[in-house]
C-alpha positions as CSV (number, residue, x, y, z in Angstrom):
1,M,0.0,0.0,0.0
2,N,1.7,3.1,-1.2
3,I,0.4,6.7,-0.8
4,H,1.6,9.5,-3.0
5,T,1.6,13.2,-1.9
6,E,2.8,16.2,-3.9
7,R,6.5,15.6,-2.9
8,L,6.6,12.4,-1.0
9,L,5.9,8.7,-1.2
10,L,4.6,6.8,1.8
11,V,5.5,3.1,1.7
12,P,5.2,0.3,4.3
13,L,8.0,0.7,6.9
14,G,10.1,-2.4,7.5
15,P,13.6,-3.8,8.0
16,Q,14.8,-2.6,4.6
17,Y,15.0,0.8,6.3
18,L,17.0,-0.3,9.3
19,L,20.0,2.0,9.0
20,S,18.0,5.1,8.0
21,T,15.4,4.5,10.7
22,H,18.1,3.9,13.3
23,E,19.8,7.2,12.3
24,Y,16.9,9.3,13.4
25,A,15.3,7.0,16.0
26,S,18.5,6.8,18.1
27,D,19.4,10.5,17.9
28,L,18.6,12.4,21.1
29,D,18.0,15.7,19.3
30,N,15.6,14.0,17.0
31,T,13.7,12.2,19.8
32,K,14.0,14.2,23.0
33,Y,10.2,14.8,23.2
34,M,9.2,11.2,22.5
35,V,7.8,8.6,24.9
36,H,9.3,5.5,23.2
37,L,12.5,6.9,21.7
38,P,15.5,7.2,21.4
39,N,16.4,3.6,20.6
40,A,19.3,2.4,22.6
41,D,20.9,0.2,19.9
42,I,20.3,-1.1,16.4
43,E,18.7,-4.3,17.8
44,E,15.9,-2.2,19.3
45,T,15.3,-0.5,16.0
46,K,15.3,-3.8,14.2
47,T,12.8,-5.3,16.7
48,F,10.5,-2.3,16.1
49,L,10.8,-2.6,12.3
50,D,10.1,-6.4,12.4
51,R,7.0,-5.7,14.4
52,A,5.8,-3.0,12.0
53,Q,6.4,-5.3,9.0
54,A,4.6,-8.2,10.8
55,E,1.6,-6.0,11.5
56,W,1.4,-5.1,7.7
57,Q,1.0,-8.9,7.1
58,T,-2.0,-9.4,9.4
59,S,-5.5,-9.7,8.1
60,N,-6.7,-6.7,10.2
61,P,-3.8,-4.5,11.1
62,Q,-4.2,-2.3,14.2
63,F,-1.5,0.1,13.1
64,Y,0.2,1.1,9.9
65,E,3.8,2.4,9.9
66,F,4.8,4.2,6.7
67,A,8.3,5.2,5.7
68,I,8.4,8.8,4.2
69,L,10.4,8.9,1.1
70,L,11.6,12.1,-0.6
71,D,13.2,11.4,-4.0
72,D,13.8,7.7,-2.8
73,I,15.5,8.9,0.3
74,H,14.0,7.7,3.6
75,I,13.5,10.9,5.7
76,G,11.1,9.8,8.4
77,A,7.9,7.9,9.2
78,V,4.2,8.6,9.8
79,D,1.8,6.2,11.4
80,I,-1.7,5.6,12.4
81,Y,-3.0,3.3,15.2
82,I,-6.6,2.4,14.7
83,S,-9.1,1.9,17.6
84,E,-10.7,-1.5,18.1
85,N,-14.0,-0.4,16.6
86,N,-12.2,1.5,13.7
87,S,-13.8,4.8,14.7
88,E,-10.6,6.6,15.7
89,G,-7.0,6.9,14.4
90,E,-4.1,8.1,16.5
91,L,-1.4,9.7,14.3
92,G,2.3,10.0,14.9
93,W,5.3,11.1,12.9
94,I,9.0,11.6,13.0
95,I,11.3,13.4,10.5
96,S,15.1,13.2,10.4
97,K,16.4,16.5,11.7
98,K,18.2,16.9,8.4
99,Y,14.8,17.5,6.9
100,W,13.1,19.6,9.5
101,G,11.3,22.8,8.5
102,Y,10.1,21.8,5.1
103,G,6.5,20.7,5.9
104,Y,7.1,17.1,5.2
105,A,5.4,15.8,8.4
106,T,2.4,18.0,7.7
107,E,2.2,16.8,4.1
108,A,2.6,13.1,5.0
109,A,0.1,13.2,7.9
110,R,-2.5,15.2,5.9
111,E,-2.4,12.6,3.1
112,L,-2.6,9.7,5.7
113,I,-5.7,11.4,7.2
114,S,-7.3,11.6,3.8
115,F,-6.5,8.0,3.0
116,A,-7.8,6.8,6.4
117,K,-11.1,8.7,5.9
118,H,-11.7,7.4,2.4
119,E,-10.4,3.8,2.8
120,W,-11.2,3.0,6.4
121,K,-14.0,5.5,7.0
122,I,-12.2,7.0,10.0
123,S,-13.5,10.4,10.9
124,K,-11.9,11.1,14.3
125,F,-8.1,11.6,14.6
126,I,-6.0,12.3,17.7
127,A,-2.3,13.0,18.2
128,H,-0.2,13.5,21.3
129,C,2.9,15.5,22.0
130,D,5.1,16.9,24.7
131,S,3.9,20.4,25.6
132,E,7.4,21.7,24.7
133,N,7.4,20.1,21.3
134,V,6.4,23.3,19.4
135,S,7.2,21.8,16.0
136,S,4.9,18.8,16.6
137,Y,1.9,20.8,17.8
138,N,2.4,23.2,15.0
139,V,2.0,20.3,12.6
140,M,-1.2,19.3,14.5
141,E,-2.6,22.8,14.1
142,K,-1.7,22.9,10.4
143,L,-3.7,19.7,10.0
144,G,-6.7,21.5,11.5
145,M,-6.5,19.7,14.8
146,S,-7.4,21.5,18.0
147,I,-6.2,21.0,21.5
148,A,-8.6,18.7,23.3
149,N,-6.7,17.8,26.5
150,K,-3.7,18.6,28.7
151,T,-2.5,16.2,31.3
152,K,0.5,15.9,33.6
153,G,2.5,12.8,34.0
154,R,4.0,12.3,30.6
155,K,7.3,10.4,30.8
156,N,9.6,10.8,27.8
157,K,12.2,8.0,27.4
158,Y,15.2,10.4,27.6
159,S,14.2,12.0,30.9
160,N,12.7,11.2,34.3
161,D,11.0,14.6,34.4
162,D,7.2,14.7,34.6
163,R,6.1,16.4,31.5
164,E,2.8,17.8,30.2
165,D,1.1,15.9,27.4
166,L,-1.1,17.7,24.8
167,M,-3.7,15.8,23.0
168,Y,-5.1,17.2,19.8
169,L,-8.3,16.2,18.0
170,L,-9.7,16.5,14.5
171,E,-13.2,15.3,13.6
172,I,-14.2,15.1,9.9
173,E,-17.7,14.8,8.7
């Protein structure tokens, strides 16, 4: 399942992207606001990619991880986790810091929202981020999402600090 945008190609993320995924997924600057990253070693990245690929092979995937390709270069990932009743999708994304600031996360997520609405009839989308992750919540706002909830107690992998989690929501008729 490939999804084309104006500048990007979204393709199933799997072990063929091990080195490029590990480059951004193990980089503290790239992942400092993330709950499950950075990856400690390449084996952790490989385990994640194997799990993502295996999910693509199931009859009813609960999540879809897409590699974001720019001119055949793997620059990041975008994903959607689907609720049990297929009514809601939780979005996430990561872009290699070499490609920050060009709107790639917004473009990829926007197209994934459109795809999910038309193919899977999902009309409610959420996304979470650390309250200090300005770039991420700017993407959410560009997607038309609005802040729906703020909670304390977010734990990012790189830090033991209690953080504030922002949840954004988009409902499409």
